[in-house]
C-alpha positions in Angstrom: 79.3 92.2 33.8 81.1 88.8 35.5 81.2 87.7 39.3 84.4 86.1 40.2 84.0 84.4 43.6 87.2 82.8 45.3 86.3 80.4 47.9 88.2 80.0 51.5 87.6 80.3 54.8 87.5 84.0 56.4 89.9 84.7 59.6 93.5 84.6 60.5 93.4 81.1 60.9 92.6 79.9 57.8 94.4 82.3 55.7 97.3 80.4 54.8 95.8 76.8 54.4 95.0 75.1 51.0 91.3 75.6 51.7 91.9 79.3 51.0 94.0 79.4 47.5 90.4 80.7 46.1 91.1 83.9 48.6 94.2 84.1 47.3 93.9 84.5 43.7 91.1 87.0 44.2 93.6 89.3 46.8 96.2 88.8 43.6 93.5 89.7 40.9 92.7 93.0 43.1 96.2 94.3 43.5 96.5 93.7 39.8 93.4 95.7 39.3 94.0 98.6 41.7 91.1 97.7 44.1 90.5 96.1 47.2 88.2 94.1 49.6 86.8 97.1 51.3 83.2 96.8 51.8 81.1 93.8 53.0 78.2 93.0 51.0 76.3 89.6 50.2 77.6 88.0 53.2 81.3 88.8 52.0 83.9 91.1 51.2 83.4 92.6 48.0 85.5 94.6 45.6 84.7 95.9 41.9 87.4 96.6 39.0 86.9 97.0 35.4 89.0 94.9 33.1 88.8 95.4 29.2 85.1 96.0 28.7 83.8 94.5 31.5 82.2 95.4 35.0 83.7 92.7 37.6 82.4 91.8 40.8 85.0 90.1 43.1 83.2 88.2 46.2 85.4 86.3 49.2 82.5 84.8 50.8 82.6 85.2 54.5 79.9 82.5 55.4 83.1 79.5 55.8 83.4 77.0 52.7 80.3 74.8 53.4 78.0 77.7 53.1 79.6 79.5 50.3 76.8 79.2 48.7 74.3 81.7 50.8 77.0 84.5 49.8 76.8 83.6 45.9 73.2 83.2 45.6 72.7 86.4 47.4 75.5 87.7 45.0 73.8 86.9 42.1 70.3 87.6 42.9 71.2 91.2 43.9 73.0 92.0 40.8 71.7 89.4 38.0 74.4 88.6 37.0 74.0 85.2 34.7 75.2 81.8 36.1 77.3 81.4 32.8 79.3 84.7 33.9 80.1 83.0 37.3 83.6 82.1 37.5 83.9 80.2 41.0 87.9 79.6 41.8 88.2 76.9 44.2 91.0 73.9 45.6 90.8 70.7 44.6 92.6 67.5 46.5 92.3 65.4 43.2 94.8 67.6 41.4 98.4 67.5 41.6 100.0 70.6 43.4 100.0 73.4 41.0 97.6 72.1 38.2 94.8 74.2 37.0 91.8 72.9 35.3 88.9 75.0 34.0 85.6 73.4 33.3 82.4 74.5 32.0 80.0 73.1 34.6 79.4 69.9 36.3 79.4 68.3 40.1 80.9 69.4 42.8 83.7 66.3 42.9 83.2 66.0 46.6 84.0 69.8 47.5 81.9 71.2 50.1 82.2 74.9 48.9 81.0 73.4 45.6 78.1 71.6 46.6 76.8 74.6 48.6 76.9 76.7 45.6 75.1 73.7 43.3 72.2 73.8 46.1 72.0 77.5 46.8 72.0 78.4 43.0 69.9 75.2 41.7 72.8 74.4 39.1 75.9 72.8 38.4 75.8 75.1 35.1 78.7 77.2 36.2 82.5 78.0 35.3 85.0 76.7 38.1 88.4 77.1 38.0 90.2 74.6 39.8 93.6 75.0 41.7 96.0 71.5 42.6 96.5 71.5 46.3 97.6 67.8 46.2 95.9 65.0 47.9 96.0 63.9 52.2 98.9 61.4 52.5 96.6 59.3 54.6 93.3 57.9 54.5 91.2 59.8 56.5 93.2 63.4 57.0 91.2 65.1 54.0 89.9 68.0 56.6 93.6 68.6 58.4 94.8 68.5 54.8 92.9 71.0 53.5 93.2 73.1 56.6 96.7 73.1 56.8 99.3 75.3 55.2 101.8 74.6 52.4 105.1 73.2 53.2 107.5 75.8 52.9 109.4 73.5 49.9 105.8 74.2 47.8 105.4 77.7 48.7 107.2 78.9 45.1 104.8 76.1 43.3 101.6 77.6 44.8 102.7 81.1 44.4 103.3 80.1 40.5 99.6 78.6 40.6 97.9 81.6 42.0 99.6 83.7 39.2 98.6 81.3 36.3 95.3 81.6 38.1 94.8 85.2 38.2 96.0 85.4 34.9 93.5 82.3 33.6 90.4 84.5 35.1 91.5 87.3 33.3 91.6 85.4 30.1 88.1 84.1 30.7 86.8 88.2 31.5 88.5 89.0 28.4 88.1 86.1 25.7 85.4 83.9 27.4 85.3 80.5 28.2 86.2 78.3 25.1 89.5 79.7 24.5 90.5 80.2 28.4 90.1 76.6 28.6 91.8 75.6 25.6 94.7 77.7 27.1 94.4 76.3 30.9 93.7 72.7 30.3 
């Protein structure tokens, strides 16, 4: 069993923001796996599916980005899924728009959602798939940047990145972390 977590903020106000690409990837996975986020559980919206020989729990925390760890910790506690079988999909302002990076673990890299997860589960040793959303144009404009929508001209690249990220998640489930890191990075 694997836990796939997409980070974002709930509600229509945030739906199209850079911070919500994690939610977008999980929505794309749910479409591909013919499932939906029809129930609330673990302080998040949950969908369940099977892929290859694995059972998947897809989780979109409803606790807002800065408290994502509360939902993730609750899901891990109730499902018994090991941290190594948990993949977190998250936006990254330190990567150029469209770039993906998969890591086995590490620090939060300044991302408040990852900080919350690390604090709540007591470890940074979980895989994370980072999606490049580009850097803010001005110093001190980071919050406005991640809470803004992508420019219309960038949307085709964003859609392609979401597709590639969904492919990477399914490869992680089917083949494991190392082969997926080799393919993504």
